[in-house]
mmCIF file as Biopython writes it, N, C-alpha, C and O atoms, coordinates in Angstrom:
data_model
#
loop_
_atom_site.group_PDB
_atom_site.id
_atom_site.type_symbol
_atom_site.label_atom_id
_atom_site.label_alt_id
_atom_site.label_comp_id
_atom_site.label_asym_id
_atom_site.label_entity_id
_atom_site.label_seq_id
_atom_site.pdbx_PDB_ins_code
_atom_site.Cartn_x
_atom_site.Cartn_y
_atom_site.Cartn_z
_atom_site.occupancy
_atom_site.B_iso_or_equiv
_atom_site.auth_seq_id
_atom_site.auth_asym_id
_atom_site.pdbx_PDB_model_num
ATOM 1   N N  . MET A ? 1  ? 24.891 14.734 -113.846 1.0 0.0 1  A 1 
ATOM 2   C CA . MET A ? 1  ? 24.022 15.291 -112.829 1.0 0.0 1  A 1 
ATOM 3   C C  . MET A ? 1  ? 22.704 14.534 -112.851 1.0 0.0 1  A 1 
ATOM 4   O O  . MET A ? 1  ? 22.155 14.239 -113.912 1.0 0.0 1  A 1 
ATOM 5   N N  . VAL A ? 2  ? 22.209 14.226 -111.657 1.0 0.0 2  A 1 
ATOM 6   C CA . VAL A ? 2  ? 20.952 13.514 -111.536 1.0 0.0 2  A 1 
ATOM 7   C C  . VAL A ? 2  ? 19.847 14.514 -111.247 1.0 0.0 2  A 1 
ATOM 8   O O  . VAL A ? 2  ? 19.941 15.305 -110.308 1.0 0.0 2  A 1 
ATOM 9   N N  . ALA A ? 3  ? 18.814 14.476 -112.049 1.0 0.0 3  A 1 
ATOM 10  C CA . ALA A ? 3  ? 17.678 15.373 -111.842 1.0 0.0 3  A 1 
ATOM 11  C C  . ALA A ? 3  ? 16.778 14.794 -110.760 1.0 0.0 3  A 1 
ATOM 12  O O  . ALA A ? 3  ? 16.482 13.599 -110.755 1.0 0.0 3  A 1 
ATOM 13  N N  . ARG A ? 4  ? 16.353 15.643 -109.857 1.0 0.0 4  A 1 
ATOM 14  C CA . ARG A ? 4  ? 15.447 15.206 -108.799 1.0 0.0 4  A 1 
ATOM 15  C C  . ARG A ? 4  ? 14.133 15.943 -108.931 1.0 0.0 4  A 1 
ATOM 16  O O  . ARG A ? 4  ? 14.100 17.139 -109.223 1.0 0.0 4  A 1 
ATOM 17  N N  . ARG A ? 5  ? 13.070 15.227 -108.716 1.0 0.0 5  A 1 
ATOM 18  C CA . ARG A ? 5  ? 11.757 15.852 -108.761 1.0 0.0 5  A 1 
ATOM 19  C C  . ARG A ? 5  ? 11.438 16.448 -107.398 1.0 0.0 5  A 1 
ATOM 20  O O  . ARG A ? 5  ? 11.714 15.848 -106.359 1.0 0.0 5  A 1 
ATOM 21  N N  . HIS A ? 6  ? 10.862 17.617 -107.421 1.0 0.0 6  A 1 
ATOM 22  C CA . HIS A ? 6  ? 10.487 18.291 -106.185 1.0 0.0 6  A 1 
ATOM 23  C C  . HIS A ? 6  ? 9.014  18.644 -106.260 1.0 0.0 6  A 1 
ATOM 24  O O  . HIS A ? 6  ? 8.563  19.311 -107.191 1.0 0.0 6  A 1 
ATOM 25  N N  . ARG A ? 7  ? 8.271  18.182 -105.256 1.0 0.0 7  A 1 
ATOM 26  C CA . ARG A ? 7  ? 6.855  18.539 -105.200 1.0 0.0 7  A 1 
ATOM 27  C C  . ARG A ? 7  ? 6.713  19.749 -104.294 1.0 0.0 7  A 1 
ATOM 28  O O  . ARG A ? 7  ? 7.210  19.744 -103.168 1.0 0.0 7  A 1 
ATOM 29  N N  . ALA A ? 8  ? 6.056  20.760 -104.764 1.0 0.0 8  A 1 
ATOM 30  C CA . ALA A ? 8  ? 5.847  21.969 -103.969 1.0 0.0 8  A 1 
ATOM 31  C C  . ALA A ? 8  ? 5.029  21.640 -102.730 1.0 0.0 8  A 1 
ATOM 32  O O  . ALA A ? 8  ? 4.061  20.882 -102.793 1.0 0.0 8  A 1 
ATOM 33  N N  . GLY A ? 9  ? 5.427  22.216 -101.608 1.0 0.0 9  A 1 
ATOM 34  C CA . GLY A ? 9  ? 4.675  22.044 -100.381 1.0 0.0 9  A 1 
ATOM 35  C C  . GLY A ? 9  ? 5.055  20.814 -99.586  1.0 0.0 9  A 1 
ATOM 36  O O  . GLY A ? 9  ? 4.365  20.473 -98.625  1.0 0.0 9  A 1 
ATOM 37  N N  . THR A ? 10 ? 6.135  20.135 -99.955  1.0 0.0 10 A 1 
ATOM 38  C CA . THR A ? 10 ? 6.539  18.959 -99.193  1.0 0.0 10 A 1 
ATOM 39  C C  . THR A ? 10 ? 7.887  19.201 -98.550  1.0 0.0 10 A 1 
ATOM 40  O O  . THR A ? 10 ? 8.683  20.000 -99.041  1.0 0.0 10 A 1 
ATOM 41  N N  . GLY A ? 11 ? 8.142  18.514 -97.456  1.0 0.0 11 A 1 
ATOM 42  C CA . GLY A ? 11 ? 9.407  18.641 -96.750  1.0 0.0 11 A 1 
ATOM 43  C C  . GLY A ? 11 ? 10.389 17.577 -97.193  1.0 0.0 11 A 1 
ATOM 44  O O  . GLY A ? 11 ? 10.155 16.866 -98.171  1.0 0.0 11 A 1 
ATOM 45  N N  . ALA A ? 12 ? 11.482 17.474 -96.470  1.0 0.0 12 A 1 
ATOM 46  C CA . ALA A ? 12 ? 12.549 16.543 -96.815  1.0 0.0 12 A 1 
ATOM 47  C C  . ALA A ? 12 ? 12.087 15.091 -96.772  1.0 0.0 12 A 1 
ATOM 48  O O  . ALA A ? 12 ? 12.607 14.258 -97.515  1.0 0.0 12 A 1 
ATOM 49  N N  . GLN A ? 13 ? 11.129 14.779 -95.924  1.0 0.0 13 A 1 
ATOM 50  C CA . GLN A ? 13 ? 10.656 13.404 -95.790  1.0 0.0 13 A 1 
ATOM 51  C C  . GLN A ? 13 ? 9.414  13.142 -96.637  1.0 0.0 13 A 1 
ATOM 52  O O  . GLN A ? 13 ? 8.782  12.096 -96.492  1.0 0.0 13 A 1 
ATOM 53  N N  . GLY A ? 14 ? 9.059  14.064 -97.505  1.0 0.0 14 A 1 
ATOM 54  C CA . GLY A ? 14 ? 7.886  13.894 -98.341  1.0 0.0 14 A 1 
ATOM 55  C C  . GLY A ? 14 ? 6.583  14.237 -97.636  1.0 0.0 14 A 1 
ATOM 56  O O  . GLY A ? 14 ? 5.505  13.995 -98.179  1.0 0.0 14 A 1 
ATOM 57  N N  . GLN A ? 15 ? 6.666  14.790 -96.452  1.0 0.0 15 A 1 
ATOM 58  C CA . GLN A ? 15 ? 5.468  15.175 -95.711  1.0 0.0 15 A 1 
ATOM 59  C C  . GLN A ? 15 ? 5.046  16.575 -96.111  1.0 0.0 15 A 1 
ATOM 60  O O  . GLN A ? 15 ? 5.857  17.371 -96.585  1.0 0.0 15 A 1 
ATOM 61  N N  . ARG A ? 16 ? 3.791  16.862 -95.917  1.0 0.0 16 A 1 
ATOM 62  C CA . ARG A ? 16 ? 3.316  18.220 -96.161  1.0 0.0 16 A 1 
ATOM 63  C C  . ARG A ? 16 ? 3.975  19.156 -95.164  1.0 0.0 16 A 1 
ATOM 64  O O  . ARG A ? 16 ? 4.283  18.749 -94.044  1.0 0.0 16 A 1 
ATOM 65  N N  . SER A ? 17 ? 4.193  20.381 -95.548  1.0 0.0 17 A 1 
ATOM 66  C CA . SER A ? 17 ? 4.851  21.360 -94.691  1.0 0.0 17 A 1 
ATOM 67  C C  . SER A ? 17 ? 4.161  21.500 -93.338  1.0 0.0 17 A 1 
ATOM 68  O O  . SER A ? 17 ? 4.830  21.636 -92.314  1.0 0.0 17 A 1 
ATOM 69  N N  . SER A ? 18 ? 2.833  21.469 -93.324  1.0 0.0 18 A 1 
ATOM 70  C CA . SER A ? 18 ? 2.099  21.652 -92.087  1.0 0.0 18 A 1 
ATOM 71  C C  . SER A ? 18 ? 2.268  20.468 -91.135  1.0 0.0 18 A 1 
ATOM 72  O O  . SER A ? 18 ? 2.007  20.616 -89.941  1.0 0.0 18 A 1 
ATOM 73  N N  . ALA A ? 19 ? 2.692  19.313 -91.613  1.0 0.0 19 A 1 
ATOM 74  C CA . ALA A ? 19 ? 2.846  18.130 -90.766  1.0 0.0 19 A 1 
ATOM 75  C C  . ALA A ? 19 ? 4.237  18.042 -90.146  1.0 0.0 19 A 1 
ATOM 76  O O  . ALA A ? 19 ? 4.473  17.176 -89.304  1.0 0.0 19 A 1 
ATOM 77  N N  . ARG A ? 20 ? 5.155  18.907 -90.538  1.0 0.0 20 A 1 
ATOM 78  C CA . ARG A ? 20 ? 6.538  18.814 -90.061  1.0 0.0 20 A 1 
ATOM 79  C C  . ARG A ? 20 ? 6.756  19.444 -88.696  1.0 0.0 20 A 1 
ATOM 80  O O  . ARG A ? 20 ? 7.767  19.154 -88.057  1.0 0.0 20 A 1 
ATOM 81  N N  . GLY A ? 21 ? 5.868  20.279 -88.230  1.0 0.0 21 A 1 
ATOM 82  C CA . GLY A ? 21 ? 6.088  20.934 -86.946  1.0 0.0 21 A 1 
ATOM 83  C C  . GLY A ? 21 ? 4.895  21.764 -86.547  1.0 0.0 21 A 1 
ATOM 84  O O  . GLY A ? 21 ? 3.829  21.705 -87.159  1.0 0.0 21 A 1 
ATOM 85  N N  . LEU A ? 22 ? 5.104  22.532 -85.511  1.0 0.0 22 A 1 
ATOM 86  C CA . LEU A ? 22 ? 4.031  23.391 -85.026  1.0 0.0 22 A 1 
ATOM 87  C C  . LEU A ? 22 ? 3.855  24.600 -85.933  1.0 0.0 22 A 1 
ATOM 88  O O  . LEU A ? 22 ? 4.816  25.058 -86.552  1.0 0.0 22 A 1 
ATOM 89  N N  . PRO A ? 23 ? 2.649  25.114 -86.015  1.0 0.0 23 A 1 
ATOM 90  C CA . PRO A ? 23 ? 2.461  26.380 -86.726  1.0 0.0 23 A 1 
ATOM 91  C C  . PRO A ? 23 ? 3.282  27.462 -86.024  1.0 0.0 23 A 1 
ATOM 92  O O  . PRO A ? 23 ? 3.511  27.365 -84.819  1.0 0.0 23 A 1 
ATOM 93  N N  . PRO A ? 24 ? 3.726  28.479 -86.741  1.0 0.0 24 A 1 
ATOM 94  C CA . PRO A ? 24 ? 4.612  29.493 -86.153  1.0 0.0 24 A 1 
ATOM 95  C C  . PRO A ? 24 ? 4.079  30.141 -84.885  1.0 0.0 24 A 1 
ATOM 96  O O  . PRO A ? 24 ? 4.874  30.485 -84.011  1.0 0.0 24 A 1 
ATOM 97  N N  . GLY A ? 25 ? 2.777  30.324 -84.746  1.0 0.0 25 A 1 
ATOM 98  C CA . GLY A ? 25 ? 2.235  31.005 -83.582  1.0 0.0 25 A 1 
ATOM 99  C C  . GLY A ? 25 ? 1.892  30.102 -82.404  1.0 0.0 25 A 1 
ATOM 100 O O  . GLY A ? 25 ? 1.587  30.593 -81.317  1.0 0.0 25 A 1 
ATOM 101 N N  . ALA A ? 26 ? 1.937  28.788 -82.608  1.0 0.0 26 A 1 
ATOM 102 C CA . ALA A ? 26 ? 1.541  27.865 -81.545  1.0 0.0 26 A 1 
ATOM 103 C C  . ALA A ? 26 ? 2.539  27.901 -80.396  1.0 0.0 26 A 1 
ATOM 104 O O  . ALA A ? 26 ? 3.740  27.727 -80.603  1.0 0.0 26 A 1 
ATOM 105 N N  . HIS A ? 27 ? 2.041  28.126 -79.191  1.0 0.0 27 A 1 
ATOM 106 C CA . HIS A ? 27 ? 2.863  28.131 -77.981  1.0 0.0 27 A 1 
ATOM 107 C C  . HIS A ? 27 ? 3.993  29.157 -78.048  1.0 0.0 27 A 1 
ATOM 108 O O  . HIS A ? 27 ? 5.068  28.932 -77.490  1.0 0.0 27 A 1 
ATOM 109 N N  . TRP A ? 28 ? 3.759  30.267 -78.718  1.0 0.0 28 A 1 
ATOM 110 C CA . TRP A ? 28 ? 4.823  31.261 -78.928  1.0 0.0 28 A 1 
ATOM 111 C C  . TRP A ? 28 ? 5.384  31.794 -77.612  1.0 0.0 28 A 1 
ATOM 112 O O  . TRP A ? 28 ? 6.602  31.890 -77.460  1.0 0.0 28 A 1 
ATOM 113 N N  . LYS A ? 29 ? 4.520  32.142 -76.661  1.0 0.0 29 A 1 
ATOM 114 C CA . LYS A ? 29 ? 4.993  32.711 -75.394  1.0 0.0 29 A 1 
ATOM 115 C C  . LYS A ? 29 ? 5.872  31.718 -74.643  1.0 0.0 29 A 1 
ATOM 116 O O  . LYS A ? 29 ? 6.886  32.100 -74.058  1.0 0.0 29 A 1 
ATOM 117 N N  . GLU A ? 30 ? 5.482  30.435 -74.659  1.0 0.0 30 A 1 
ATOM 118 C CA . GLU A ? 30 ? 6.280  29.420 -73.988  1.0 0.0 30 A 1 
ATOM 119 C C  . GLU A ? 30 ? 7.640  29.251 -74.665  1.0 0.0 30 A 1 
ATOM 120 O O  . GLU A ? 30 ? 8.655  29.066 -73.993  1.0 0.0 30 A 1 
ATOM 121 N N  . ARG A ? 31 ? 7.653  29.313 -75.989  1.0 0.0 31 A 1 
ATOM 122 C CA . ARG A ? 31 ? 8.907  29.165 -76.730  1.0 0.0 31 A 1 
ATOM 123 C C  . ARG A ? 31 ? 9.851  30.327 -76.452  1.0 0.0 31 A 1 
ATOM 124 O O  . ARG A ? 31 ? 11.059 30.131 -76.321  1.0 0.0 31 A 1 
ATOM 125 N N  . VAL A ? 32 ? 9.303  31.536 -76.361  1.0 0.0 32 A 1 
ATOM 126 C CA . VAL A ? 32 ? 10.117 32.717 -76.055  1.0 0.0 32 A 1 
ATOM 127 C C  . VAL A ? 32 ? 10.678 32.611 -74.641  1.0 0.0 32 A 1 
ATOM 128 O O  . VAL A ? 32 ? 11.852 32.904 -74.414  1.0 0.0 32 A 1 
ATOM 129 N N  . ALA A ? 33 ? 9.840  32.191 -73.688  1.0 0.0 33 A 1 
ATOM 130 C CA . ALA A ? 33 ? 10.294 32.051 -72.300  1.0 0.0 33 A 1 
ATOM 131 C C  . ALA A ? 33 ? 11.389 30.992 -72.193  1.0 0.0 33 A 1 
ATOM 132 O O  . ALA A ? 33 ? 12.360 31.183 -71.460  1.0 0.0 33 A 1 
ATOM 133 N N  . MET A ? 34 ? 11.249 29.889 -72.907  1.0 0.0 34 A 1 
ATOM 134 C CA . MET A ? 34 ? 12.261 28.840 -72.864  1.0 0.0 34 A 1 
ATOM 135 C C  . MET A ? 34 ? 13.571 29.320 -73.490  1.0 0.0 34 A 1 
ATOM 136 O O  . MET A ? 34 ? 14.647 29.013 -72.975  1.0 0.0 34 A 1 
ATOM 137 N N  . ALA A ? 35 ? 13.495 30.059 -74.579  1.0 0.0 35 A 1 
ATOM 138 C CA . ALA A ? 35 ? 14.698 30.597 -75.212  1.0 0.0 35 A 1 
ATOM 139 C C  . ALA A ? 35 ? 15.401 31.583 -74.282  1.0 0.0 35 A 1 
ATOM 140 O O  . ALA A ? 35 ? 16.630 31.607 -74.226  1.0 0.0 35 A 1 
ATOM 141 N N  . GLN A ? 36 ? 14.638 32.395 -73.552  1.0 0.0 36 A 1 
ATOM 142 C CA . GLN A ? 36 ? 15.231 33.336 -72.602  1.0 0.0 36 A 1 
ATOM 143 C C  . GLN A ? 36 ? 15.897 32.595 -71.452  1.0 0.0 36 A 1 
ATOM 144 O O  . GLN A ? 36 ? 16.997 32.952 -71.031  1.0 0.0 36 A 1 
ATOM 145 N N  . TRP A ? 37 ? 15.224 31.551 -70.941  1.0 0.0 37 A 1 
ATOM 146 C CA . TRP A ? 37 ? 15.810 30.758 -69.854  1.0 0.0 37 A 1 
ATOM 147 C C  . TRP A ? 37 ? 17.129 30.138 -70.311  1.0 0.0 37 A 1 
ATOM 148 O O  . TRP A ? 37 ? 18.118 30.170 -69.579  1.0 0.0 37 A 1 
ATOM 149 N N  . TRP A ? 38 ? 17.144 29.575 -71.516  1.0 0.0 38 A 1 
ATOM 150 C CA . TRP A ? 38 ? 18.356 28.933 -72.038  1.0 0.0 38 A 1 
ATOM 151 C C  . TRP A ? 38 ? 19.474 29.956 -72.204  1.0 0.0 38 A 1 
ATOM 152 O O  . TRP A ? 38 ? 20.629 29.663 -71.896  1.0 0.0 38 A 1 
ATOM 153 N N  . SER A ? 39 ? 19.146 31.148 -72.687  1.0 0.0 39 A 1 
ATOM 154 C CA . SER A ? 39 ? 20.138 32.206 -72.847  1.0 0.0 39 A 1 
ATOM 155 C C  . SER A ? 39 ? 20.727 32.608 -71.493  1.0 0.0 39 A 1 
ATOM 156 O O  . SER A ? 39 ? 21.939 32.781 -71.360  1.0 0.0 39 A 1 
ATOM 157 N N  . ASP A ? 40 ? 19.852 32.757 -70.485  1.0 0.0 40 A 1 
ATOM 158 C CA . ASP A ? 40 ? 20.324 33.102 -69.149  1.0 0.0 40 A 1 
ATOM 159 C C  . ASP A ? 40 ? 21.200 31.994 -68.573  1.0 0.0 40 A 1 
ATOM 160 O O  . ASP A ? 40 ? 22.201 32.273 -67.915  1.0 0.0 40 A 1 
ATOM 161 N N  . HIS A ? 41 ? 20.831 30.747 -68.816  1.0 0.0 41 A 1 
ATOM 162 C CA . HIS A ? 41 ? 21.609 29.607 -68.337  1.0 0.0 41 A 1 
ATOM 163 C C  . HIS A ? 41 ? 23.008 29.601 -68.970  1.0 0.0 41 A 1 
ATOM 164 O O  . HIS A ? 41 ? 24.001 29.391 -68.274  1.0 0.0 41 A 1 
ATOM 165 N N  . LEU A ? 42 ? 23.086 29.827 -70.267  1.0 0.0 42 A 1 
ATOM 166 C CA . LEU A ? 42 ? 24.382 29.867 -70.944  1.0 0.0 42 A 1 
ATOM 167 C C  . LEU A ? 42 ? 25.236 31.031 -70.447  1.0 0.0 42 A 1 
ATOM 168 O O  . LEU A ? 42 ? 26.450 30.896 -70.299  1.0 0.0 42 A 1 
ATOM 169 N N  . ASP A ? 43 ? 24.597 32.178 -70.189  1.0 0.0 43 A 1 
ATOM 170 C CA . ASP A ? 43 ? 25.328 33.321 -69.627  1.0 0.0 43 A 1 
ATOM 171 C C  . ASP A ? 43 ? 25.917 32.968 -68.267  1.0 0.0 43 A 1 
ATOM 172 O O  . ASP A ? 43 ? 27.061 33.317 -67.976  1.0 0.0 43 A 1 
ATOM 173 N N  . ALA A ? 44 ? 25.145 32.279 -67.435  1.0 0.0 44 A 1 
ATOM 174 C CA . ALA A ? 44 ? 25.624 31.886 -66.111  1.0 0.0 44 A 1 
ATOM 175 C C  . ALA A ? 44 ? 26.805 30.922 -66.222  1.0 0.0 44 A 1 
ATOM 176 O O  . ALA A ? 44 ? 27.762 31.021 -65.455  1.0 0.0 44 A 1 
ATOM 177 N N  . LEU A ? 45 ? 26.739 29.997 -67.169  1.0 0.0 45 A 1 
ATOM 178 C CA . LEU A ? 45 ? 27.848 29.071 -67.369  1.0 0.0 45 A 1 
ATOM 179 C C  . LEU A ? 45 ? 29.099 29.809 -67.845  1.0 0.0 45 A 1 
ATOM 180 O O  . LEU A ? 45 ? 30.210 29.501 -67.414  1.0 0.0 45 A 1 
ATOM 181 N N  . ARG A ? 46 ? 28.913 30.770 -68.722  1.0 0.0 46 A 1 
ATOM 182 C CA . ARG A ? 46 ? 30.037 31.536 -69.243  1.0 0.0 46 A 1 
ATOM 183 C C  . ARG A ? 46 ? 30.691 32.363 -68.140  1.0 0.0 46 A 1 
ATOM 184 O O  . ARG A ? 46 ? 31.917 32.448 -68.059  1.0 0.0 46 A 1 
ATOM 185 N N  . ASP A ? 47 ? 29.862 32.971 -67.294  1.0 0.0 47 A 1 
ATOM 186 C CA . ASP A ? 47 ? 30.368 33.865 -66.260  1.0 0.0 47 A 1 
ATOM 187 C C  . ASP A ? 47 ? 30.906 33.131 -65.037  1.0 0.0 47 A 1 
ATOM 188 O O  . ASP A ? 47 ? 31.572 33.732 -64.194  1.0 0.0 47 A 1 
ATOM 189 N N  . GLY A ? 48 ? 30.628 31.871 -64.941  1.0 0.0 48 A 1 
ATOM 190 C CA . GLY A ? 48 ? 31.072 31.087 -63.792  1.0 0.0 48 A 1 
ATOM 191 C C  . GLY A ? 48 ? 29.910 30.793 -62.872  1.0 0.0 48 A 1 
ATOM 192 O O  . GLY A ? 48 ? 28.991 31.600 -62.729  1.0 0.0 48 A 1 
ATOM 193 N N  . ALA A ? 49 ? 29.958 29.653 -62.264  1.0 0.0 49 A 1 
ATOM 194 C CA . ALA A ? 49 ? 28.866 29.223 -61.406  1.0 0.0 49 A 1 
ATOM 195 C C  . ALA A ? 49 ? 29.249 29.368 -59.942  1.0 0.0 49 A 1 
ATOM 196 O O  . ALA A ? 49 ? 30.420 29.558 -59.611  1.0 0.0 49 A 1 
ATOM 197 N N  . THR A ? 50 ? 28.266 29.279 -59.081  1.0 0.0 50 A 1 
ATOM 198 C CA . THR A ? 50 ? 28.500 29.294 -57.645  1.0 0.0 50 A 1 
ATOM 199 C C  . THR A ? 50 ? 29.103 27.950 -57.252  1.0 0.0 50 A 1 
ATOM 200 O O  . THR A ? 50 ? 28.553 26.898 -57.579  1.0 0.0 50 A 1 
ATOM 201 N N  . VAL A ? 51 ? 30.221 27.985 -56.556  1.0 0.0 51 A 1 
ATOM 202 C CA . VAL A ? 51 ? 30.888 26.757 -56.135  1.0 0.0 51 A 1 
ATOM 203 C C  . VAL A ? 51 ? 30.476 26.449 -54.713  1.0 0.0 51 A 1 
ATOM 204 O O  . VAL A ? 51 ? 30.645 27.278 -53.819  1.0 0.0 51 A 1 
ATOM 205 N N  . LEU A ? 52 ? 29.940 25.267 -54.501  1.0 0.0 52 A 1 
ATOM 206 C CA . LEU A ? 52 ? 29.518 24.854 -53.174  1.0 0.0 52 A 1 
ATOM 207 C C  . LEU A ? 52 ? 30.710 24.298 -52.396  1.0 0.0 52 A 1 
ATOM 208 O O  . LEU A ? 52 ? 31.482 23.505 -52.935  1.0 0.0 52 A 1 
ATOM 209 N N  . PRO A ? 53 ? 30.865 24.700 -51.146  1.0 0.0 53 A 1 
ATOM 210 C CA . PRO A ? 53 ? 31.974 24.180 -50.359  1.0 0.0 53 A 1 
ATOM 211 C C  . PRO A ? 53 ? 31.742 22.709 -49.984  1.0 0.0 53 A 1 
ATOM 212 O O  . PRO A ? 53 ? 30.603 22.284 -49.788  1.0 0.0 53 A 1 
ATOM 213 N N  . PHE A ? 54 ? 32.819 21.950 -49.889  1.0 0.0 54 A 1 
ATOM 214 C CA . PHE A ? 54 ? 32.717 20.570 -49.443  1.0 0.0 54 A 1 
ATOM 215 C C  . PHE A ? 54 ? 33.965 20.242 -48.654  1.0 0.0 54 A 1 
ATOM 216 O O  . PHE A ? 54 ? 34.993 20.906 -48.788  1.0 0.0 54 A 1 
ATOM 217 N N  . ARG A ? 55 ? 33.869 19.234 -47.849  1.0 0.0 55 A 1 
ATOM 218 C CA . ARG A ? 55 ? 34.998 18.798 -47.039  1.0 0.0 55 A 1 
ATOM 219 C C  . ARG A ? 55 ? 35.525 17.501 -47.610  1.0 0.0 55 A 1 
ATOM 220 O O  . ARG A ? 55 ? 34.763 16.564 -47.847  1.0 0.0 55 A 1 
ATOM 221 N N  . ALA A ? 56 ? 36.815 17.447 -47.830  1.0 0.0 56 A 1 
ATOM 222 C CA . ALA A ? 56 ? 37.433 16.239 -48.387  1.0 0.0 56 A 1 
ATOM 223 C C  . ALA A ? 56 ? 37.268 15.075 -47.417  1.0 0.0 56 A 1 
ATOM 224 O O  . ALA A ? 56 ? 37.428 15.242 -46.208  1.0 0.0 56 A 1 
ATOM 225 N N  . GLY A ? 57 ? 36.957 13.927 -47.934  1.0 0.0 57 A 1 
ATOM 226 C CA . GLY A ? 57 ? 36.855 12.723 -47.132  1.0 0.0 57 A 1 
ATOM 227 C C  . GLY A ? 57 ? 35.478 12.455 -46.553  1.0 0.0 57 A 1 
ATOM 228 O O  . GLY A ? 57 ? 35.256 11.353 -46.051  1.0 0.0 57 A 1 
ATOM 229 N N  . GLU A ? 58 ? 34.547 13.384 -46.590  1.0 0.0 58 A 1 
ATOM 230 C CA . GLU A ? 58 ? 33.209 13.149 -46.071  1.0 0.0 58 A 1 
ATOM 231 C C  . GLU A ? 58 ? 32.319 12.602 -47.172  1.0 0.0 58 A 1 
ATOM 232 O O  . GLU A ? 58 ? 32.461 12.932 -48.349  1.0 0.0 58 A 1 
ATOM 233 N N  . ARG A ? 59 ? 31.415 11.772 -46.751  1.0 0.0 59 A 1 
ATOM 234 C CA . ARG A ? 59 ? 30.431 11.224 -47.721  1.0 0.0 59 A 1 
ATOM 235 C C  . ARG A ? 59 ? 29.064 11.400 -47.219  1.0 0.0 59 A 1 
ATOM 236 O O  . ARG A ? 59 ? 28.106 11.008 -47.886  1.0 0.0 59 A 1 
#
């Protein structure tokens, strides 16, 4: 077994935890709205989409 050193407060790339992403509260409302939109989009795909009529041979 190979022993690995781990420095507290660092991420997988050796960066400080605060440098890896946004703070938990940053842009929270936008993140919630985007997650809701994505959930609604997936529900629509699951339930079936509106099929637009087309005529064969027309361009």
